[in-house]
Backbone as CSV, one residue per row, in Angstrom:
resi,resn,N_x,N_y,N_z,CA_x,CA_y,CA_z,C_x,C_y,C_z
1,MET,-2.969,75.038,-47.703,-4.274,74.411,-47.453,-4.209,73.841,-45.991
2,ALA,-5.349,74.285,-45.240,-5.590,74.115,-44.022,-5.702,72.762,-43.666
3,GLY,-5.188,72.270,-42.291,-5.301,71.028,-41.858,-6.653,70.641,-41.791
4,LYS,-6.824,69.541,-41.768,-8.175,68.634,-41.952,-8.646,68.785,-40.517
5,SER,-9.712,68.906,-40.661,-10.413,69.117,-38.987,-11.242,67.783,-38.480
6,LYS,-11.310,67.749,-37.260,-11.660,66.349,-36.890,-13.072,66.355,-37.037
7,LYS,-13.594,65.278,-37.623,-15.101,65.309,-37.709,-15.496,64.069,-37.005
8,ASP,-16.898,63.935,-36.636,-17.395,62.604,-35.798,-17.141,61.616,-36.870
9,TYR,-17.690,60.591,-36.395,-17.457,59.155,-37.028,-16.510,58.909,-37.671
10,PHE,-15.125,58.883,-36.653,-13.918,58.646,-37.106,-13.518,59.104,-38.407
11,GLY,-13.514,60.565,-38.667,-13.335,61.398,-39.487,-13.825,61.398,-41.083
12,LEU,-14.914,60.557,-40.847,-15.593,60.055,-42.312,-16.143,61.492,-42.675
13,GLY,-16.476,61.588,-43.967,-16.536,62.782,-44.895,-18.353,63.331,-44.354
14,TYR,-18.484,64.522,-44.346,-19.974,64.763,-44.151,-21.013,64.191,-44.443
15,LEU,-20.939,63.986,-45.836,-22.329,63.259,-46.179,-22.607,61.862,-45.891
16,ILE,-21.569,61.153,-45.748,-21.378,59.733,-45.382,-21.681,59.842,-43.701
17,SER,-21.108,60.687,-43.167,-21.547,60.670,-41.530,-23.293,61.195,-41.407
18,VAL,-23.804,61.835,-42.116,-24.895,61.887,-42.192,-25.918,60.503,-42.736
19,ILE,-25.279,60.450,-43.419,-26.364,59.082,-43.957,-26.248,57.936,-42.652
20,LEU,-25.121,57.716,-42.120,-24.652,57.093,-41.162,-25.699,57.313,-39.849
21,ALA,-25.753,58.515,-39.493,-26.307,59.021,-38.424,-27.884,58.943,-38.673
22,ILE,-28.230,58.918,-40.222,-29.919,58.513,-40.093,-30.357,57.374,-39.971
23,ILE,-29.432,56.362,-40.086,-29.625,54.769,-39.720,-29.618,54.478,-38.673
24,PRO,-30.716,54.357,-37.832,-30.912,54.050,-36.427,-29.620,53.198,-35.750
25,VAL,-29.423,51.938,-36.676,-28.117,50.889,-35.799,-26.820,51.466,-35.946
26,THR,-26.386,52.207,-36.969,-25.321,52.591,-37.164,-24.947,53.823,-36.487
27,SER,-26.030,54.590,-36.373,-25.748,55.701,-35.636,-25.450,55.521,-33.860
28,TRP,-26.246,54.093,-33.738,-26.268,53.948,-32.450,-24.568,53.150,-32.143
29,ILE,-24.199,52.236,-32.872,-23.146,51.735,-32.786,-22.057,52.636,-32.830
30,LEU,-21.880,53.513,-33.819,-20.891,54.477,-33.852,-20.773,55.522,-33.065
31,GLY,-21.845,55.926,-32.492,-22.170,57.013,-31.356,-21.291,56.260,-30.165
32,PHE,-21.462,54.945,-29.753,-20.701,54.608,-28.335,-19.449,54.382,-28.777
33,LEU,-19.225,53.729,-30.080,-17.812,53.523,-30.185,-16.828,54.734,-30.473
34,THR,-17.537,55.912,-31.093,-16.984,57.365,-31.147,-16.602,58.031,-29.607
35,ARG,-17.368,57.796,-28.894,-17.220,58.164,-27.512,-16.108,57.408,-26.637
36,PHE,-16.197,55.785,-26.911,-15.049,55.325,-26.377,-13.793,55.570,-27.001
37,SER,-13.618,55.781,-28.387,-12.436,56.000,-28.788,-11.959,57.070,-28.430
38,GLU,-12.897,58.233,-27.898,-12.315,59.474,-27.335,-12.092,59.317,-25.878
39,GLY,-11.844,58.001,-25.467,-11.542,58.123,-24.066,-12.833,58.472,-22.770
40,LYS,-14.017,58.678,-23.414,-15.132,58.959,-22.487,-16.039,57.946,-22.370
41,LEU,-15.389,57.065,-21.453,-16.102,55.916,-20.966,-17.554,55.919,-20.600
42,VAL,-17.743,56.885,-19.502,-18.974,57.237,-19.053,-19.884,57.195,-20.157
43,ALA,-19.392,58.757,-20.942,-20.105,58.937,-22.174,-20.767,57.886,-23.020
44,GLY,-19.876,56.816,-23.348,-19.677,55.676,-24.293,-20.918,54.850,-23.472
45,ILE,-20.911,54.695,-22.244,-21.458,53.650,-21.538,-23.244,54.265,-21.635
46,LEU,-23.325,55.623,-21.244,-24.584,55.974,-21.594,-25.132,55.695,-23.113
47,ARG,-24.153,56.372,-24.068,-24.780,56.173,-25.360,-25.157,54.615,-25.601
48,ILE,-24.384,53.446,-25.049,-25.012,52.209,-25.015,-26.337,52.352,-24.775
49,PHE,-26.782,52.716,-23.640,-28.350,52.612,-23.047,-29.046,53.270,-23.666
50,LEU,-28.590,54.684,-24.056,-29.907,55.802,-24.170,-29.517,55.987,-25.531
51,GLY,-28.609,55.537,-26.407,-28.438,56.392,-27.871,-29.323,55.930,-28.717
52,TRP,-30.332,55.000,-28.284,-31.029,54.725,-29.457,-32.903,55.153,-29.752
53,ASN,-32.719,56.368,-28.581,-33.867,56.902,-28.774,-33.987,58.753,-29.250
54,ILE,-34.140,59.363,-28.134,-34.165,60.727,-28.377,-32.525,61.468,-28.823
55,ILE,-31.497,60.922,-28.275,-30.116,61.132,-28.427,-30.161,60.570,-30.074
56,TRP,-30.627,59.538,-30.757,-30.595,59.326,-32.078,-31.236,60.503,-32.929
57,ILE,-32.290,61.013,-32.534,-32.763,62.247,-33.079,-32.070,63.599,-33.109
58,LEU,-31.173,63.783,-31.892,-30.620,64.917,-31.814,-29.302,64.784,-32.629
59,ASP,-28.805,63.490,-32.943,-27.515,63.225,-33.204,-27.877,63.632,-35.140
60,ILE,-29.007,63.379,-35.330,-29.293,63.724,-36.726,-29.406,65.104,-36.977
61,ILE,-30.053,65.639,-36.020,-30.180,67.407,-36.135,-28.794,68.059,-36.292
62,LEU,-28.073,67.688,-35.002,-26.539,68.107,-35.003,-25.675,67.977,-35.848
63,MET,-25.810,66.909,-36.466,-24.803,66.443,-37.442,-24.874,67.145,-38.749
64,ILE,-26.516,67.568,-39.116,-26.713,68.304,-40.167,-26.313,69.721,-39.745
65,LEU,-26.717,70.212,-38.722,-26.446,71.668,-38.500,-24.897,72.203,-38.062
66,SER,-24.484,70.960,-36.903,-23.069,71.630,-36.543,-21.723,70.608,-36.992
67,LYS,-22.106,69.463,-37.774,-21.223,68.595,-38.317,-20.821,67.503,-36.841
68,LYS,-21.401,67.744,-35.657,-20.706,66.754,-34.669,-21.765,66.349,-33.959
69,ILE,-21.835,65.045,-33.270,-22.782,64.466,-32.506,-23.091,65.050,-31.053
70,LEU,-24.076,64.604,-30.560,-24.409,65.501,-29.188,-23.376,64.596,-28.355
71,ARG,-23.040,65.912,-27.530,-22.137,65.779,-26.282,-22.697,65.977,-25.097
72,ILE,-23.228,65.064,-24.161,-23.730,65.083,-23.083,-22.782,65.444,-21.834
73,LEU,-21.813,64.178,-21.595,-20.892,64.429,-21.147,-19.353,64.547,-21.790
74,ASN,-18.491,65.121,-20.975,-17.094,65.016,-21.481,-16.211,64.258,-20.509
75,ILE,-17.146,63.184,-19.613,-16.129,62.324,-18.598,-16.205,61.237,-19.258
């Protein structure tokens, strides 16, 4: 059996992650917490201020299609 692949939203299952991405408040909170836990401070700060609008919609689409949230900055 292959190793478990790392998923967004703290390794939660795909269906749970999609449901959490659809809910605006949880998507916003988990989005910046995920980025902070990855050590991406600038990206986490940007998600705090910008994660409630277009990034939220893109997160939903990308979570369904690629099982990952949007990554604008990797710093």
